C-alpha positions in Angstrom: 34.3 0.4 11.0 31.4 -1.1 9.0 30.7 2.2 7.3 34.3 2.8 6.4 34.5 -0.7 4.9 31.2 -0.1 3.0 32.5 3.3 1.6 35.7 1.6 0.4 33.6 -1.1 -1.3 31.5 1.5 -3.1 34.7 3.0 -4.6 35.9 -0.4 -5.7 32.5 -1.2 -7.3 32.5 2.2 -9.1 29.4 3.3 -7.3 29.4 7.0 -7.2 27.7 9.6 -5.0 27.3 13.3 -5.7 30.1 15.4 -4.2 27.5 17.4 -2.2 26.2 14.3 -0.4 27.5 11.9 2.2 26.4 8.7 3.8 26.1 9.0 7.5 25.7 6.3 10.2 23.4 6.8 13.1 23.2 4.3 16.0 19.4 4.4 16.1 18.5 5.1 12.4 21.2 3.2 10.6 22.8 4.7 7.6 21.2 7.6 5.7 22.1 10.2 3.1 22.4 13.9 3.7 23.5 17.0 1.9 26.7 18.8 2.9 26.2 21.6 0.3 25.8 25.2 1.2 23.5 25.6 -1.7 20.5 23.7 -3.1 21.2 20.7 -5.4 19.0 21.5 -8.4 16.3 19.4 -10.1 17.1 16.6 -12.5 20.6 15.9 -11.1 22.0 12.4 -10.8 23.2 12.2 -7.2 24.0 8.4 -7.1 24.9 5.9 -9.8 25.1 2.2 -9.2 26.3 -0.2 -11.9 23.8 -3.1 -12.2 26.8 -5.4 -11.9 26.9 -4.4 -8.2 23.3 -5.1 -7.2 22.4 -8.3 -5.4 19.6 -10.2 -7.0 18.4 -13.8 -7.7 20.4 -13.5 -10.9 23.7 -12.4 -9.4 24.0 -14.3 -6.1 26.4 -17.2 -5.8 23.5 -19.7 -5.7 21.7 -18.2 -8.7 21.4 -21.4 -10.7 19.5 -23.0 -7.8 17.0 -20.2 -7.0 13.9 -19.7 -9.1 13.4 -16.3 -10.6 10.0 -14.9 -9.8 9.3 -11.5 -11.6 6.8 -10.0 -9.1 4.6 -10.6 -6.1 5.3 -12.2 -2.8 7.1 -15.0 -4.6 9.7 -12.5 -5.8 10.2 -11.3 -2.2 10.8 -14.9 -1.0 13.2 -15.7 -3.7 15.3 -12.6 -3.1 15.2 -13.2 0.6 16.8 -16.6 -0.1 19.4 -15.1 -2.3 20.2 -12.4 0.2 20.3 -14.9 3.1 22.7 -17.2 1.3 25.1 -14.3 0.8 24.8 -13.2 4.5 25.7 -16.8 5.5 28.8 -16.8 3.3 30.2 -14.0 5.4 33.5 -12.5 4.1 33.4 -14.8 1.1 30.4 -13.0 -0.3 31.1 -10.4 -3.0 28.7 -8.1 -1.1 30.1 -8.6 2.4 30.9 -4.9 3.1 27.5 -3.9 1.8 25.8 -6.5 3.9 27.6 -5.3 7.0 26.0 -1.9 6.5 22.5 -3.4 6.7 20.5 -3.6 10.0 22.0 -6.5 12.0 18.6 -7.5 13.5 15.2 -8.2 12.1 13.5 -5.0 10.8 10.3 -4.6 12.9 7.9 -5.0 10.0 4.3 -5.7 11.1 4.2 -8.7 8.7 6.4 -10.6 11.2 5.1 -9.3 14.6 3.1 -12.4 15.2 6.0 -14.8 14.5 8.1 -15.7 17.6 10.9 -16.9 15.3 11.3 -13.4 14.0 11.2 -11.7 17.4 12.1 -14.3 20.0 11.1 -13.3 23.6 9.5 -10.1 22.3 6.2 -9.7 24.1 5.8 -6.2 22.5 5.7 -7.7 19.0 3.0 -10.2 20.0 1.0 -7.6 21.8 1.2 -5.3 18.8 0.0 -8.1 16.5 -3.2 -8.4 18.6 -4.0 -4.7 18.2 -3.9 -4.6 14.4 -6.7 -7.2 14.0 -9.3 -6.1 11.5 -7.4 -3.0 10.3 -5.8 -2.3 6.9 -2.6 -3.7 8.3 -4.3 -7.1 8.5 -4.9 -6.9 4.8 -1.2 -6.4 4.3 -0.5 -9.6 6.3 -2.5 -12.0 4.2 -2.9 -13.1 0.6 -6.0 -12.6 -1.6 -7.7 -15.6 -0.1 -7.1 -14.4 3.4 -4.3 -16.9 4.3 -1.5 -15.4 6.5 1.7 -14.6 4.6 3.7 -16.0 7.5 2.4 -19.5 6.7 3.7 -19.1 3.1 7.0 -17.9 4.4 7.4 -20.9 6.7 6.4 -23.3 4.0 9.0 -21.7 1.6 11.7 -22.0 4.3 10.9 -25.7 4.8 10.6 -26.6 1.1 13.3 -24.3 -0.5 15.5 -22.4 1.9 16.7 -25.1 4.3 17.3 -27.9 1.8 19.3 -25.6 -0.6 21.4 -24.0 2.1 22.0 -27.3 3.8 23.3 -28.8 0.5 25.6 -25.7 0.1 27.1 -26.3 3.6 25.5 -23.2 5.0 24.0 -23.3 8.5 20.5 -21.9 8.2 17.8 -21.0 10.7 14.3 -19.7 10.3 15.2 -16.7 12.5 18.0 -15.8 10.1 15.8 -16.2 7.0 13.2 -14.0 8.5 15.9 -11.4 9.2 16.8 -11.5 5.5 13.1 -11.4 4.5 12.6 -8.2 6.6 15.5 -6.6 4.8 14.1 -7.4 1.4 10.6 -6.1 2.4 12.0 -2.9 3.7 14.9 -2.2 1.2 14.5 -3.9 -2.1 13.7 -2.3 -5.5 12.2 -3.5 -8.7 15.1 -2.9 -11.1 14.5 -4.3 -14.5 13.1 -7.2 -16.5 16.3 -9.3 -15.9 17.1 -8.7 -12.2 13.6 -8.1 -11.0 13.4 -7.4 -7.3 16.9 -6.5 -6.1 19.0 -5.1 -3.3 20.6 -1.9 -4.6 23.5 -0.6 -2.5 23.3 3.2 -1.7 19.8 3.5 -3.2 18.4 1.8 -0.1 20.2 4.3 2.2 17.7 7.0 1.2 14.8 7.1 3.7 11.2 7.5 2.8 8.9 10.5 2.7 6.1 11.5 0.4 7.8 14.9 -0.2 10.8 13.1 -1.6 13.9 14.7 -3.2 15.1 11.8 -5.3 13.6 8.9 -7.2 15.2 5.8 -8.8 15.8 5.8 -12.6 16.5 2.5 -14.4 16.1 1.1 -17.9 13.5 -1.6 -17.2 13.4 -3.0 -20.8 16.6 -5.0 -20.9 17.0 -8.5 -22.2 15.2 -10.8 -19.7 17.6 -13.6 -20.5 21.0 -12.0 -20.2 20.2 -8.5 -18.9 21.8 -6.7 -21.9 20.8 -3.1 -22.3 21.6 -3.0 -26.0 21.0 -5.4 -28.8 21.9 -9.0 -28.0 21.4 -12.5 -29.6 18.2 -13.1 -27.6 16.5 -10.2 -29.5 15.7 -12.8 -32.2 13.4 -14.6 -29.7 11.1 -11.6 -30.0 10.3 -11.8 -26.3 9.2 -8.5 -24.8 8.2 -8.7 -21.2 5.6 -6.3 -19.8 6.8 -4.2 -16.9 5.1 -4.8 -13.6 3.3 -2.1 -11.7 5.4 0.7 -10.0 8.4 0.2 -12.2 11.2 2.8 -11.8 11.5 6.0 -13.9 12.8 5.3 -17.4 16.2 6.9 -17.9 17.2 8.2 -21.4 19.3 5.7 -23.3 23.0 6.1 -23.0 25.7 5.3 -25.4 27.8 3.8 -22.7 27.9 0.0 -22.2 27.6 0.4 -18.4 24.0 -0.1 -17.3 23.3 1.7 -14.1 20.6 2.4 -11.5 20.6 6.1 -10.8 19.0 8.2 -8.1 17.9 11.5 -9.7 16.5 14.6 -8.0 12.8 15.3 -8.5 12.9 18.5 -6.5 15.8 20.7 -5.2 17.7 19.3 -2.2 18.0 21.9 0.6 21.5 22.6 2.0 22.6 20.5 5.0 19.5 18.3 5.2 18.7 14.6 4.9 17.9 13.5 1.3 14.7 11.4 1.0 13.4 9.0 -1.6 9.8 7.7 -1.7 9.0 4.0 -1.4 5.6 4.7 -3.1 3.6 7.9 -3.4 0.4 6.2 -2.5 1.7 4.2 0.5 -0.3 4.8 3.6 0.8 4.0 7.2 -0.7 0.5 7.0 1.7 -0.4 4.1 4.6 1.4 5.7 4.2 -0.5 9.0 3.6 -3.9 7.3 6.5 -3.7 4.9 9.0 -1.2 6.3 8.4 -1.2 10.1 7.6 2.5 10.6 4.8 5.0 10.2 4.8 8.7 9.3 4.3 10.9 12.4 2.2 13.5 10.6 -1.4 12.8 9.4 -0.9 10.7 6.3 -3.2 11.8 3.5 -2.7 8.5 1.7 -4.2 6.5 4.6 -7.4 4.7 3.4 -9.8 2.0 4.6 -10.5 -0.5 1.9 -13.1 -3.2 1.5 -13.5 -6.3 -0.7 -10.9 -8.5 1.0 -11.4 -11.3 3.6 -12.1 -9.8 7.0 -13.0 -6.3 5.6 -16.8 -6.6 5.8 -17.4 -6.9 2.0 -16.2 -9.7 -0.2 -16.9 -10.2 -3.9 -18.1 -13.8 -4.1 -17.1 -14.8 -7.6 -15.4 -13.8 -10.8 -18.8 -13.3 -12.4 -19.7 -10.8 -9.7 -16.4 -9.0 -10.3 -17.0 -8.8 -14.0 -20.5 -7.4 -13.4 -19.1 -4.9 -10.9 -16.5 -3.7 -13.4 -19.2 -3.1 -16.0 -21.4 -1.2 -13.6 -18.5 0.8 -12.2 -17.3 1.8 -15.6 -20.7 3.0 -16.8 -21.5 4.6 -13.4 -18.3 6.6 -13.5 -19.2 8.1 -16.8 -22.8 8.9 -15.7 -22.0 10.4 -12.3 -18.5 11.9 -12.4 -19.8 15.4 -13.1 -22.7 15.0 -10.6 -20.6 14.1 -7.6 -17.8 16.5 -8.3 -17.4 18.7 -5.2 -19.2 16.2 -2.9 -17.9 16.1 0.7 -19.0 12.5 1.1 -18.4 10.9 -2.3 -15.5 10.9 -4.7 -14.8 9.3 -8.1 -11.4 7.7 -8.6 -9.5 7.9 -11.8 -10.6 5.4 -14.4 -7.1 3.7 -14.2 -7.3 3.3 -10.4 -6.5 -0.2 -9.3 -9.5 -2.3 -8.6 -8.3 -3.0 -5.1 -9.0 0.7 -4.3 -12.5 0.8 -5.8 -14.2 0.0 -2.5 -12.7 2.4 -0.1 -12.9 5.4 2.3 -10.2 7.9 1.5 -8.2 10.0 3.9 -10.8 12.7 3.9 -13.5 10.3 5.0 -15.1 10.2 1.5 -16.7 7.1 0.1 -15.5 5.9 -3.3 -18.0 5.6 -6.1 -17.5 1.8 -6.0 -18.5 1.7 -2.4 -21.5 3.9 -3.1 -22.6 1.5 -5.9 -22.4 -1.3 -3.3 -24.6 0.7 -0.9 -27.2 1.6 -3.5 -27.3 -2.0 -4.7 -27.8 -3.0 -1.0 -30.7 -0.6 -0.7 -32.2 -1.8 -4.0 -32.0 -5.4 -2.7 -33.5 -4.5 0.7 -37.0 -3.8 -0.8 -39.8 -3.9 -1.1 -40.0 -0.1 -1.0 -42.7 2.2 -2.3 -42.5 2.1 -6.1 -39.8 -0.5 -6.2 -42.3 -3.3 -7.0 -43.2 -1.4 -10.1 -39.8 -1.7 -11.7 -40.4 -3.0 -15.2 -36.8 -4.2 -15.9 -35.9 -7.4 -14.0 -32.2 -6.8 -14.7 -30.9 -5.2 -11.5 -27.7 -4.1 -13.1 -29.6 -2.1 -15.6 -31.9 -0.7 -12.9 -28.9 0.1 -10.8 -27.2 2.1 -13.6 -30.4 4.0 -14.1 -30.9 4.8 -10.4 -27.3 5.6 -9.4 -27.2 9.1 -11.0 -30.5 9.9 -9.4 -29.4 9.0 -5.9 -26.1 10.9 -6.5 -28.1 14.0 -7.6 -30.3 13.8 -4.5 -27.1 13.6 -2.3 -25.7 16.7 -4.0 -28.9 18.6 -3.6 -28.8 18.0 0.1 -25.1 18.9 0.3 -25.7 22.1 -1.7 -28.5 23.1 0.7 -26.1 22.6 3.6 -23.4 24.7 1.9 -25.9 27.6 1.5 -26.8 27.2 5.2 -30.5 26.7 4.3 -33.0 24.6 6.2 -32.4 21.2 4.7 -35.7 20.0 6.1 -37.5 22.5 3.9 -35.7 21.2 0.8 -37.9 19.6 -1.8 -36.5 16.8 -3.8 -39.1 15.6 -6.4 -37.5 12.2 -6.9 -39.0 10.1 -4.1 -37.4 6.9 -5.2 -33.9 8.4 -5.4 -34.4 9.7 -1.8 -35.5 6.2 -0.6 -32.5 4.6 -2.2 -30.2 7.3 -0.8 -31.5 6.8 2.7 -31.0 3.1 2.4 -27.5 3.5 1.0 -26.6 6.0 3.7 -27.7 3.5 6.4 -25.7 0.7 4.7 -22.5 2.8 4.6 -22.8 4.0 8.1 -23.4 0.5 9.4 -20.5 -0.8 7.3 -18.1 1.7 8.8 -19.3 1.2 12.4 -19.3 -2.6 12.1 -15.7 -2.5 10.7 -14.5 -0.2 13.5 -16.2 -2.3 16.3 -14.4 -5.4 15.1 -10.9 -3.9 15.1 -8.2 -4.2 17.7 -7.3 -6.6 20.5 -9.9 -9.0 21.7 -11.6 -7.6 24.8 -11.2 -4.0 23.6 -13.0 -4.2 20.3 -15.6 -1.5 20.3 -14.0 0.2 23.3 -14.3 4.0 23.3 -11.6 6.3 22.1 -11.0 7.6 25.6 -10.2 4.1 26.8 -7.8 3.3 24.0 -6.1 6.7 24.2 -5.5 6.1 27.9 -4.0 2.8 27.1 -1.7 4.4 24.6 -0.7 7.2 26.9 0.3 4.7 29.6 2.4 2.4 27.4 5.9 2.0 28.7 8.8 3.0 26.4 9.8 -0.7 25.9 6.7 -1.2 23.8 7.3 0.8 20.6 5.6 -1.7 18.3 2.4 -1.7 20.4 2.5 2.1 20.4 2.6 2.1 16.6 -0.2 -0.4 16.4 -2.5 1.5 18.8 -1.7 4.9 17.1 -2.7 3.3 13.8 -5.8 1.7 15.2 -7.0 5.0 16.6 -6.4 6.8 13.3 -8.3 4.2 11.3 -11.2 4.3 13.7 -11.3 8.1 13.5 -11.5 7.9 9.7 -14.4 5.3 9.9 -16.1 7.4 12.5 -16.0 10.5 10.4 -17.4 8.7 7.4 -20.2 7.0 9.5 -21.3 10.3 11.0 -21.5 12.0 7.6 -23.8 9.3 6.2 -25.9 9.1 9.4 -26.6 12.8 9.0 -27.8 12.2 5.4 -29.9 9.2 6.6 -31.5 11.2 9.4 -32.3 14.1 7.2 -34.1 11.8 4.7 -36.0 9.8 7.3 -39.2 10.9 9.0 -41.2 13.4 7.0 -40.8 12.9 3.2 -38.5 15.4 1.5 -40.3 14.8 -1.7 -42.3 17.5 -3.5 -44.6 16.7 -6.3 -45.5 13.1 -7.0 -42.8 11.7 -9.3 -42.7 9.0 -11.9 -41.4 5.9 -10.1 -40.0 4.2 -13.2 -36.2 4.2 -13.2 
């Protein structure tokens, strides 16, 4: 009945779906989109078109004038959750009632809310799952940049904004109901344009996620931020041109029509009689998927990474000055070492435009980012004194670091090349003794970092427990604990990634320790 009402509402709102697609309701998976064609739907086809007048945003809800517009970040999520919740409480009086009836009727099991009993009352599984994600990348998703839990911010927003506004509007609010709305926003909202910002987009949110997606959203982001006009309007004289946030939708070619729409466009052919998938983000790993959407991909996720530089990660940049210095060193080191480390099994160089949050990381192949390698070499440099280190003429460690990094990277590549040729690495002669000393110290620092991080993850009492123990726990979990199962599976996967990385660097450390690999005596000056 809810689906039939929703489909009728779509027709009334002039929301169109490709003739070869249908929206299907599944008791377990909710609604989703599938192809009913006998042939492929080709590339670059618009398969759904939603007028922006039909989307639910802070700008369009009934209480719009009372809700602050926040363009991006967690504040945008909170504001939209309030807008959505207000419409849910209005029931059949809401202009989006049939659409709202099609949404999950209970709180989406996002990991952000596992620890909150108001989100999942009497749910021991949620509380147990929350214990197992301690110290993992999921923890990073549950806190702000200062390490404060997001749930604290959510509760504070409910007390200061949600409850007073909804009480004044004669709507009966509860924290549990607001958390339900919050979970829907986290798992289904899209960034639409400069006017609407984060929004609920009917039909677009019915396409499930995969990295090998068939469709992607297309929307004209650059609309008037004051009135939402796509074409020229009186506010153009204000000469206000907002900058798009990260991860904005695809730009769609300008249309002569006055109707501004959000479109779902094919980015690869859609196979006959199959589900049609969108992507919620090409770089999203399972930590992000669990925290924001409440599910994880079954297959090995190549986008899974382990990052550092946040509270609880094992490394923390102390000040803005340190970050400025690190940016400078990273930028110069990238230029000096990119060619040297190309092809390394242990080290990789990110793109220059890679977000800073991913500079300190281990990727899905167990490789260390250049930024993390810089940290490790710097740690080795600071550990001194070492043979020759006291003779460094330049007191500026950043300058010394930039001079030494390419040498340490070259030594690493020489060892890796000898391995690849199946030669005796112990007979390898590397003339640069100082580079070898620094590489040995850096390898020890990286291995120790990975093992320390892994040993601090998981439920108290099981941190540092062996894989066999954790696997047995996972295998014996009852079916009534799906959240704990997801948490344990993720924990084991992240530990395996850190283990692989640690083993690789321990191997380098062990090969460099003991008898010197150096050949002729080298100049110790960096």
